[in-house]
MARDORO-720352 format. One line per field, with one value per residue (C-alpha): residue in three letters; x, z, y. Coordinates in Angstrom, 1 decimal. Last residue first. Layout:
// MARDORO-720352
residu <- [ALA, ...]
x <- [X, ...]
z <- [Z, ...]
y <- [Y, ...]
This chain:
// MARDORO-720352
residu <- [UNK, UNK, UNK, UNK, UNK, UNK, UNK, UNK, UNK, UNK, UNK, UNK, UNK, UNK, UNK, UNK, UNK, UNK, UNK, UNK, UNK, UNK, UNK, UNK, UNK, UNK, UNK, UNK, UNK, UNK, UNK, UNK, UNK, UNK, UNK, UNK, UNK, UNK, UNK, UNK, UNK, UNK, UNK, UNK, UNK, UNK, UNK, UNK, UNK, UNK, UNK, UNK, UNK, UNK, UNK, UNK, UNK, UNK, UNK, UNK, UNK, UNK, UNK, UNK, UNK, UNK, UNK, UNK, UNK, UNK, UNK, UNK, UNK, UNK, UNK, UNK, UNK, UNK, UNK, UNK, UNK, UNK, UNK, UNK, UNK, UNK, UNK, UNK, UNK, UNK, UNK, UNK, UNK, UNK, UNK, UNK, UNK, UNK, UNK, UNK, UNK, UNK, UNK, UNK, UNK, UNK, UNK, UNK, UNK, UNK, UNK, UNK, UNK, UNK, UNK, UNK, UNK, UNK, UNK, UNK, UNK, UNK, UNK, UNK, UNK, UNK, UNK, UNK, UNK, UNK, UNK, UNK, UNK, UNK, UNK, UNK, UNK, UNK, UNK, UNK, UNK, UNK, UNK, UNK, UNK, UNK, UNK, UNK, UNK, UNK, UNK, UNK, UNK, UNK, UNK, UNK, UNK, UNK, UNK, UNK, UNK, UNK, UNK, UNK, UNK, UNK, UNK, UNK, UNK, UNK, UNK, UNK, UNK, UNK, UNK, UNK, UNK, UNK, UNK, UNK, UNK, UNK, UNK, UNK, UNK, UNK, UNK, UNK, UNK, UNK, UNK, UNK, UNK, UNK, UNK, UNK, UNK, UNK, UNK, UNK, UNK, UNK, UNK, UNK, UNK, UNK, UNK, UNK, UNK, UNK, UNK, UNK, UNK, UNK, UNK, UNK, UNK, UNK, UNK, UNK, UNK, UNK, UNK, UNK, UNK, UNK, UNK, UNK, UNK, UNK, UNK, UNK, UNK, UNK, UNK, UNK, UNK, UNK, UNK, UNK, UNK, UNK, UNK, UNK, UNK, UNK, UNK, UNK, UNK, UNK, UNK, UNK, UNK, UNK, UNK, UNK, UNK, UNK, UNK, UNK, UNK, UNK, UNK, UNK, UNK, UNK, UNK, UNK, UNK, UNK, UNK, UNK, UNK, UNK, UNK, UNK, UNK, UNK, UNK, UNK, UNK, UNK, UNK, UNK, UNK, UNK, UNK, UNK, UNK, UNK, UNK, UNK, UNK, UNK, UNK, UNK, UNK, UNK, UNK, UNK, UNK, UNK, UNK, UNK, UNK, UNK, UNK, UNK, UNK, UNK, UNK, UNK, UNK, UNK, UNK, UNK, UNK, UNK, UNK, UNK, UNK, UNK, UNK, UNK, UNK, UNK, UNK, UNK, UNK, UNK, UNK, UNK, UNK, UNK, UNK, UNK, UNK, UNK, UNK, UNK, UNK, UNK, UNK, UNK, UNK, UNK, UNK, UNK, UNK, UNK, UNK, UNK, UNK, UNK, UNK, UNK, UNK, UNK, UNK, UNK, UNK, UNK, UNK, UNK, UNK, UNK, UNK, UNK, UNK, UNK, UNK, UNK, UNK, UNK, UNK, UNK, UNK, UNK, UNK, UNK, UNK, UNK, UNK, UNK, UNK, UNK, UNK, UNK, UNK, UNK, UNK, UNK, UNK, UNK, UNK, UNK, UNK, UNK, UNK, UNK, UNK, UNK, UNK, UNK, UNK, UNK, UNK, UNK, UNK, UNK, UNK, UNK, UNK, UNK, UNK, UNK, UNK, UNK, UNK, UNK, UNK, UNK, UNK, UNK, UNK, UNK, UNK, UNK, UNK, UNK, UNK, UNK, UNK, UNK, UNK, UNK, UNK, UNK, UNK, UNK, UNK, UNK, UNK, UNK, UNK, UNK, UNK, UNK, UNK, UNK, UNK, UNK, UNK, UNK, UNK, UNK, UNK, UNK, UNK, UNK, UNK, UNK, UNK, UNK, UNK, UNK, UNK, UNK, UNK, UNK, UNK, UNK, UNK, UNK, UNK, UNK, UNK, UNK, UNK, UNK, UNK, UNK, UNK, UNK, UNK, UNK, UNK, UNK, UNK, UNK, UNK, UNK, UNK]
x <- [-20.3, -19.8, -21.1, -24.6, -25.2, -25.8, -28.7, -30.4, -30.2, -32.2, -35.0, -36.6, -37.1, -38.8, -41.7, -44.9, -43.5, -40.5, -42.5, -45.3, -42.8, -41.1, -44.5, -45.4, -42.0, -42.3, -45.9, -44.9, -41.9, -44.0, -43.0, -41.6, -38.4, -37.3, -38.0, -38.6, -41.2, -43.1, -45.3, -46.2, -46.5, -49.3, -51.4, -52.5, -53.9, -55.7, -57.2, -59.1, -60.3, -62.1, -64.4, -65.0, -67.2, -69.2, -69.7, -71.3, -73.8, -76.1, -76.4, -77.2, -80.5, -81.9, -80.9, -83.6, -86.5, -84.2, -82.5, -85.8, -86.8, -83.5, -83.9, -87.4, -86.2, -83.3, -85.8, -88.0, -85.1, -84.1, -87.6, -87.6, -84.2, -85.5, -88.6, -86.5, -84.3, -87.4, -88.8, -85.6, -85.5, -89.1, -88.5, -85.7, -87.9, -90.8, -88.4, -87.3, -90.8, -92.2, -89.9, -86.9, -87.1, -84.4, -85.8, -86.2, -88.3, -91.0, -91.7, -91.8, -94.2, -96.4, -96.6, -97.5, -100.4, -101.4, -101.8, -104.0, -105.9, -106.7, -108.0, -110.2, -111.6, -112.4, -114.2, -116.1, -117.1, -118.6, -117.7, -114.3, -112.2, -113.1, -116.1, -118.1, -121.9, -121.9, -119.2, -121.3, -124.5, -125.6, -123.0, -121.1, -117.7, -114.8, -114.1, -113.8, -110.8, -108.6, -110.0, -108.3, -104.7, -102.7, -101.7, -100.1, -97.9, -96.8, -96.0, -93.7, -92.1, -91.4, -89.7, -87.6, -86.3, -84.6, -86.6, -87.6, -91.1, -91.9, -91.3, -93.4, -96.3, -96.3, -99.6, -100.9, -101.9, -103.5, -105.5, -107.0, -107.8, -109.6, -111.3, -112.6, -113.8, -115.6, -117.7, -117.7, -114.1, -113.8, -117.3, -118.1, -115.4, -117.8, -119.9, -123.1, -124.7, -121.8, -118.2, -116.8, -115.2, -115.6, -113.5, -115.0, -114.4, -114.9, -115.5, -115.4, -113.2, -114.2, -115.0, -111.5, -110.0, -109.8, -106.6, -103.9, -106.1, -108.0, -104.8, -103.6, -106.8, -106.6, -108.9, -111.7, -114.0, -117.7, -119.0, -122.0, -120.6, -117.4, -119.4, -121.0, -117.6, -116.0, -118.8, -118.5, -115.5, -116.9, -120.2, -118.4, -116.4, -119.6, -121.0, -122.9, -121.0, -117.8, -119.2, -120.1, -118.7, -115.9, -115.3, -115.1, -115.8, -112.4, -110.9, -112.3, -114.4, -114.2, -116.2, -115.6, -117.8, -116.1, -117.1, -120.9, -122.1, -124.3, -126.4, -126.3, -128.2, -124.9, -124.0, -127.3, -127.0, -123.7, -125.4, -128.2, -125.8, -123.5, -126.3, -127.2, -128.9, -130.7, -133.0, -135.9, -134.0, -134.5, -132.7, -129.4, -126.9, -125.0, -126.1, -122.9, -119.8, -121.4, -124.3, -122.0, -119.9, -123.0, -124.4, -121.1, -120.1, -116.7, -115.2, -112.0, -110.3, -107.6, -104.8, -103.4, -106.3, -104.7, -106.9, -110.2, -109.0, -110.1, -113.1, -113.4, -117.0, -119.3, -119.8, -122.7, -123.6, -126.9, -125.4, -121.8, -120.3, -123.2, -124.2, -120.8, -118.9, -116.1, -112.5, -109.6, -106.6, -104.7, -101.5, -99.5, -96.4, -96.4, -97.8, -100.9, -101.4, -101.2, -103.7, -106.1, -105.8, -106.8, -109.7, -111.0, -110.7, -111.0, -111.2, -111.2, -107.5, -106.4, -105.9, -103.2, -102.3, -98.9, -97.5, -93.9, -94.1, -91.6, -94.0, -92.4, -89.6, -91.6, -94.6, -92.5, -90.9, -94.3, -95.5, -92.6, -93.2, -96.9, -96.0, -93.4, -95.8, -98.5, -96.1, -95.3, -98.9, -100.0, -103.7, -106.0, -103.6, -102.3, -105.6, -104.6, -104.1, -100.7, -98.6, -100.8, -101.9, -100.3, -101.7, -100.7, -101.8, -102.9, -103.2, -99.5, -99.7, -96.6, -98.6, -101.0, -98.0, -96.8, -100.2, -100.3, -96.8, -98.0, -100.9, -98.6, -96.7, -99.6, -98.4, -95.3, -95.3, -99.1, -99.0, -96.2, -98.0, -101.3, -99.6, -98.1, -101.5, -102.1, -103.6, -105.0, -106.0, -107.8, -107.6, -109.3, -109.1, -105.4, -106.0, -109.6, -109.3, -105.8, -106.4, -109.8, -108.1, -105.6, -108.5, -110.1, -106.8, -106.7, -110.2, -109.5, -106.3, -107.6, -111.0, -111.5, -107.9, -106.3, -109.0, -108.6, -104.8, -105.1, -107.6, -105.9, -102.4, -103.7, -105.9, -102.9, -100.5, -102.8, -100.7, -99.6, -96.0, -94.5, -95.4, -94.0, -94.6, -98.4, -99.4, -101.2, -103.8, -104.6, -104.0, -106.2, -104.5, -104.6, -105.7, -104.0, -106.7, -105.7, -105.9, -106.2, -108.3, -109.6, -110.2, -112.2, -112.3, -115.0, -115.0, -118.0, -117.5]
z <- [27.7, 24.2, 22.9, 24.5, 23.3, 19.8, 20.9, 22.9, 19.9, 17.8, 20.4, 20.1, 16.4, 16.6, 18.6, 17.9, 17.1, 19.4, 22.2, 21.9, 22.0, 25.0, 26.8, 26.2, 27.4, 30.7, 31.6, 33.0, 34.9, 36.9, 38.0, 34.6, 34.0, 30.6, 32.1, 28.8, 27.8, 31.1, 30.8, 27.1, 27.6, 30.2, 28.4, 25.7, 28.1, 30.3, 27.3, 26.3, 29.7, 30.6, 27.6, 27.7, 30.8, 29.9, 26.4, 27.7, 30.2, 27.9, 25.3, 28.2, 28.8, 25.5, 22.0, 20.4, 22.9, 25.9, 24.3, 23.9, 27.5, 28.8, 26.9, 28.3, 31.9, 31.4, 30.0, 33.1, 35.4, 33.5, 33.9, 37.7, 38.1, 36.3, 38.4, 41.6, 40.4, 39.6, 43.1, 44.8, 42.8, 43.6, 47.2, 47.3, 45.6, 47.9, 50.9, 49.7, 48.9, 52.2, 54.4, 56.1, 59.8, 60.9, 58.9, 62.0, 63.7, 61.0, 62.1, 65.7, 65.1, 63.0, 65.9, 68.5, 66.4, 65.4, 69.1, 69.8, 66.6, 67.9, 71.2, 69.7, 67.1, 69.6, 71.8, 68.8, 67.8, 71.4, 74.9, 73.9, 75.7, 73.3, 71.1, 71.4, 71.1, 67.5, 65.4, 62.6, 64.7, 63.4, 61.3, 63.2, 62.7, 64.8, 66.3, 62.7, 62.0, 64.8, 64.0, 60.6, 61.8, 60.4, 63.9, 64.7, 61.6, 61.9, 65.6, 64.5, 61.9, 64.5, 66.9, 64.0, 63.0, 59.6, 57.6, 53.9, 54.6, 57.4, 55.3, 52.4, 54.7, 56.4, 55.0, 55.4, 59.1, 58.4, 55.5, 57.5, 60.5, 58.4, 56.4, 59.6, 61.0, 57.8, 57.7, 55.9, 55.8, 58.1, 58.1, 54.7, 52.8, 50.9, 51.4, 51.8, 54.2, 56.7, 56.1, 53.4, 51.4, 48.0, 46.5, 43.5, 39.8, 40.3, 36.8, 36.4, 34.0, 32.5, 33.1, 34.6, 34.3, 37.3, 38.0, 38.9, 40.6, 42.4, 43.6, 44.8, 46.8, 48.6, 47.6, 49.1, 47.3, 46.8, 45.7, 48.0, 50.5, 50.6, 51.7, 54.6, 55.7, 55.4, 57.6, 60.7, 62.2, 61.5, 63.2, 66.2, 66.4, 66.4, 69.2, 70.5, 73.8, 71.9, 71.5, 68.0, 67.4, 69.9, 69.6, 65.9, 64.5, 65.9, 62.8, 60.7, 57.7, 54.0, 52.5, 48.8, 46.9, 43.6, 40.2, 39.9, 36.7, 38.7, 40.2, 44.0, 45.7, 46.8, 48.8, 50.6, 51.1, 52.9, 55.3, 56.0, 56.7, 58.9, 61.1, 61.6, 64.6, 62.8, 59.8, 61.4, 62.0, 65.1, 67.3, 65.8, 66.5, 63.2, 62.1, 62.4, 61.4, 59.9, 58.0, 57.4, 55.0, 53.2, 52.6, 52.0, 49.1, 48.8, 45.4, 44.2, 41.7, 39.2, 38.3, 34.9, 33.3, 34.2, 34.1, 34.2, 37.1, 36.7, 37.7, 39.1, 39.5, 42.4, 43.1, 40.7, 38.2, 38.2, 39.7, 40.5, 41.6, 43.4, 44.9, 46.6, 46.1, 48.3, 47.2, 47.4, 45.1, 42.7, 40.7, 42.8, 41.1, 42.5, 39.2, 39.8, 43.2, 41.7, 38.9, 41.5, 43.6, 40.7, 39.7, 43.3, 46.3, 50.1, 51.8, 55.2, 54.7, 51.4, 50.7, 48.2, 46.6, 45.9, 49.5, 49.9, 52.4, 55.0, 57.9, 60.2, 58.1, 54.8, 56.5, 57.9, 54.5, 52.9, 55.6, 55.0, 51.3, 51.8, 53.9, 51.4, 48.5, 50.4, 51.4, 47.7, 46.7, 49.1, 49.6, 48.5, 49.2, 52.3, 54.0, 57.2, 58.4, 59.5, 57.6, 54.5, 53.4, 52.1, 52.1, 53.9, 52.5, 54.7, 54.2, 54.3, 57.8, 58.6, 58.2, 60.9, 63.3, 62.3, 63.0, 66.4, 67.2, 66.2, 68.6, 71.4, 71.0, 72.8, 74.4, 72.5, 69.4, 69.1, 69.4, 66.7, 64.4, 64.8, 63.9, 60.9, 59.7, 59.4, 56.4, 56.5, 54.0, 54.2, 52.9, 53.7, 51.2, 51.8, 55.1, 56.3, 60.0, 60.6, 59.0, 60.7, 64.1, 63.3, 62.4, 65.8, 67.5, 65.5, 66.7, 70.3, 70.3, 68.3, 70.0, 73.7, 74.9, 72.0, 72.1, 75.9, 75.6, 72.7, 74.5, 77.9, 76.5, 74.4, 77.3, 79.7, 77.2, 76.4, 73.7, 72.7, 73.9, 72.9, 76.0, 76.3, 72.9, 73.0, 76.5, 77.2, 74.5, 76.4, 75.3, 76.8, 75.6, 72.1, 71.6, 68.7, 67.2, 66.4, 63.0, 62.0, 58.8, 57.9, 54.5, 53.2, 49.5, 48.6, 45.2, 43.1, 40.4]
y <- [-21.1, -19.9, -23.3, -22.6, -19.1, -20.3, -22.6, -19.8, -17.4, -20.0, -20.6, -17.1, -17.3, -20.8, -19.4, -21.5, -24.8, -24.9, -23.3, -25.8, -28.7, -27.2, -26.8, -30.5, -31.6, -29.7, -30.8, -34.2, -32.8, -30.3, -26.8, -25.9, -24.0, -22.5, -19.0, -17.4, -20.0, -20.1, -17.1, -17.6, -21.4, -20.9, -18.3, -20.7, -23.3, -20.8, -19.0, -22.2, -23.3, -20.0, -20.3, -24.0, -24.2, -21.1, -22.3, -25.6, -24.0, -22.1, -24.8, -27.2, -25.5, -26.8, -25.9, -23.7, -24.0, -23.7, -20.7, -18.9, -19.7, -18.5, -15.3, -14.8, -15.3, -12.9, -10.3, -10.8, -10.3, -7.2, -5.7, -6.5, -4.8, -1.7, -1.6, -1.9, 1.0, 3.1, 2.3, 3.4, 6.7, 7.3, 6.7, 9.2, 11.8, 11.1, 11.5, 14.9, 16.0, 14.6, 16.6, 15.1, 15.9, 13.4, 10.4, 8.2, 11.0, 10.6, 7.0, 7.9, 10.7, 8.4, 5.9, 8.5, 9.9, 6.3, 5.5, 8.5, 7.7, 4.2, 5.4, 8.0, 5.7, 3.0, 5.5, 6.7, 3.1, 2.7, 1.4, 0.1, -2.5, -5.3, -4.5, -7.7, -7.5, -8.6, -7.0, -5.6, -5.9, -2.5, -0.8, 1.9, 0.3, 1.5, -1.9, -3.1, -0.9, -2.3, -5.8, -5.7, -5.8, -2.9, -1.7, -5.1, -5.2, -1.6, -2.2, -5.1, -2.8, -0.1, -2.7, -4.0, -0.5, -1.0, 1.5, 1.0, -0.3, 2.0, 5.1, 3.7, 3.0, 6.4, 7.7, 4.1, 4.8, 8.2, 6.8, 4.0, 6.1, 8.7, 5.9, 4.3, 7.6, 8.5, 5.3, 2.0, 1.1, -1.9, -3.5, -1.7, -3.6, -5.9, -9.1, -7.0, -9.6, -9.4, -10.7, -12.9, -10.1, -8.4, -5.6, -3.7, -4.5, -8.2, -9.7, -13.4, -15.5, -18.8, -22.4, -23.0, -26.4, -28.8, -30.8, -28.3, -25.6, -28.4, -29.9, -26.5, -25.9, -29.3, -32.1, -34.2, -36.6, -37.2, -40.6, -40.7, -43.2, -41.0, -38.0, -39.9, -41.2, -37.8, -36.2, -38.4, -36.7, -33.3, -34.0, -35.5, -32.2, -30.1, -32.1, -29.0, -29.3, -28.4, -24.9, -23.6, -20.2, -21.0, -24.8, -25.5, -22.0, -21.2, -22.8, -19.9, -21.0, -22.0, -24.9, -24.8, -27.3, -28.2, -29.4, -29.1, -30.8, -33.2, -30.4, -30.3, -33.2, -34.8, -31.7, -31.6, -35.4, -34.8, -32.4, -34.8, -37.7, -35.5, -34.3, -30.6, -29.2, -27.8, -28.2, -26.5, -23.3, -21.1, -23.8, -22.9, -25.7, -25.7, -22.2, -20.2, -22.2, -25.3, -23.9, -20.9, -22.9, -24.3, -20.9, -19.1, -21.5, -20.0, -19.3, -20.9, -18.6, -19.7, -17.3, -18.1, -16.2, -12.9, -9.8, -11.7, -13.8, -17.4, -19.6, -23.1, -24.2, -24.7, -21.0, -21.0, -18.3, -16.4, -13.3, -14.3, -11.0, -9.3, -12.6, -13.1, -16.4, -15.2, -15.6, -18.1, -17.7, -19.9, -20.2, -17.9, -16.3, -12.8, -11.5, -13.6, -12.0, -8.5, -9.4, -10.8, -7.7, -5.5, -7.8, -7.8, -10.0, -9.8, -13.3, -11.6, -11.1, -12.6, -16.3, -17.3, -20.6, -22.0, -21.8, -23.2, -26.0, -27.1, -26.7, -24.2, -22.6, -22.7, -21.3, -18.4, -17.8, -17.6, -15.3, -12.9, -12.9, -12.0, -9.0, -7.7, -8.1, -6.1, -3.3, -3.0, -3.1, -0.3, 0.5, -2.4, -5.2, -3.5, -4.3, -6.1, -9.7, -8.5, -11.1, -11.0, -14.5, -17.7, -21.2, -24.3, -27.7, -30.7, -34.4, -35.5, -36.9, -34.9, -31.7, -32.9, -33.3, -29.8, -28.4, -30.1, -28.7, -25.2, -25.5, -26.7, -23.5, -21.6, -18.4, -17.1, -19.3, -19.0, -15.2, -14.9, -17.3, -15.4, -12.1, -13.7, -14.8, -18.5, -20.3, -23.9, -26.6, -29.9, -33.5, -36.8, -39.7, -40.4, -42.0, -41.9, -42.9, -41.6, -38.2, -38.0, -38.6, -35.8, -33.5, -34.2, -33.4, -30.1, -29.2, -30.1, -27.9, -25.0, -24.6, -24.3, -24.6, -22.6, -20.0, -19.6, -19.3, -16.8, -14.6, -14.6, -13.9, -11.0, -9.7, -9.6, -8.1, -5.2, -3.5, 0.0, 0.4, 3.7, 5.7, 9.3, 11.0, 10.5, 9.3, 12.6, 11.7, 8.5, 4.9, 2.2, -1.0, -2.6, -6.2, -8.1, -10.3, -13.9, -15.5, -19.1, -19.7, -23.2, -24.7, -27.7, -28.2, -30.8, -32.5, -33.6, -36.2]
C-alpha cells in the first residue's frame, strides 16, 4: 500500500537594512523593521491563513485519514508571534485535531550543521523547547535548513536522539534508486531517511498553473492517478514544500486550495493513505543505507550548497561569521545571541549568489550580489567587534584554551552519562529496574534504627511512650554492662 507524507516548511526571511561603513561601531541595530513587518503580514494574509484554514477543513472532512507535518524555524516563530499571532493560533487549532506532527530544525534556518556542531545542537534544542511550549509535542524527526543532508550531518542528528530525518531525493545520491522507499543513514542505521520526490512536489509548488506544460493546470484526479501509477512496491511518496507555495508561489486565484481539498478523496479512492514522518519511521522498515558524502539540498538543479556557498564572497562572509561562533555560544548577552540567529539565516548568503536565476528577480534591497556582500560584511564587521569586546581583549589563544577546557569537561560528562545508561540497561536485564531502587530505600533505614538507641540510652528518656520500652529492651540486650552500675546506684539514693 502506498503512503503519502505531506510536509510544509514555515520560515520567514529577516531583512537587513542599508548599513554603511561609517555605521560600524556606532549603530548596532541591523534590521529593516518596516520590510520585516510588511513581508510577514502579507505572507500571512495571502498564504498562511487561507492555507491553514483549508487544512483545517480537510481535517474535518477526512478525519483520521488525513495527516500532515510542519516545521517552523525559530526566526519564523518570533516574527509570527510579533506580527501575525493568528497564524500560531491556527497551527494550534490544527494540532488539536490530532492530524499534524511538528518537526525540529535549526533555530536560525542557517548552516551551523556543516560548520559548528555545538552551535547546531544548541539551536535545535531551542526549537524543540519552543515547539513543546507552543504545541505540546516533542519533535522526533528532524528537518534541516533547505533540506541539507550528508552522512556527517545524519550521524550528528542520530546522536541527538532523532529517529528520522527528511532529505532530498537528489539524482547524484540515488542514481538508479527510487525516492519512494525508506532508507537509513550509512553511519547510523537507527536514523531513517525520508527522501523528497522533487518532481511530484514541484508539480504542486512551482508548475501547478504553468501554461508552458501540457499537463497543467493540475487536477486532483490526474495527480492522484500519477501516484497510483507508480510501481506497486513503492512504499512512500514524500511531498515536501514550503507552505507559502499555497498562495504565494501559486496564487489563490489558481484554485490551488481547491486542488488540495480534493486530493485526499482522490487518493483514498485509489487505496493510498496518509502518514506523518514519525509514523512512517515506526512502521516502515528501511531497505538499506545510502551514501551522501557531500551535502545535498532541495534548491536549484544541482541540489547542493552552491546557492549559498558557491562563490568566494559567500565563503568569505560565511567563514567570517562563524569565526566567532564559540564566543557567541558561551556568552550571556541576549541581544547578541538574537543578532547571531538572524545573521545566520540562509537568505543572507543567497542574496550574494552569482548563479543565474538563483534567487529569481528578487534580491531584497540590493542591486547586485556585490552590493549584498558589501552590506552584509559591514554588519558582520560591527557584530564581530561587539562579540570580541565582551571578552575584554582576550586573544584567540587564551580563549581557545578556555573553550578547550569547557569542551573536555562537556565530553567527560557526556561519557559518564553514557556509562550510566549502559549500567542501567545491564541492571534492567539482570533484575529489572526495581533492583536499583530497593537497596536505596533500605540503606538509610537500617542505620537510623541502630543509631537511635545509642544516642538515647545514656539519657534514659524517650520522646514517645510507645518507643520507650522497645529502646529499653534493646539496651538491656545489647549493653548489659552499662545497666549494672545504674541498679547499684539506686539504693544509695
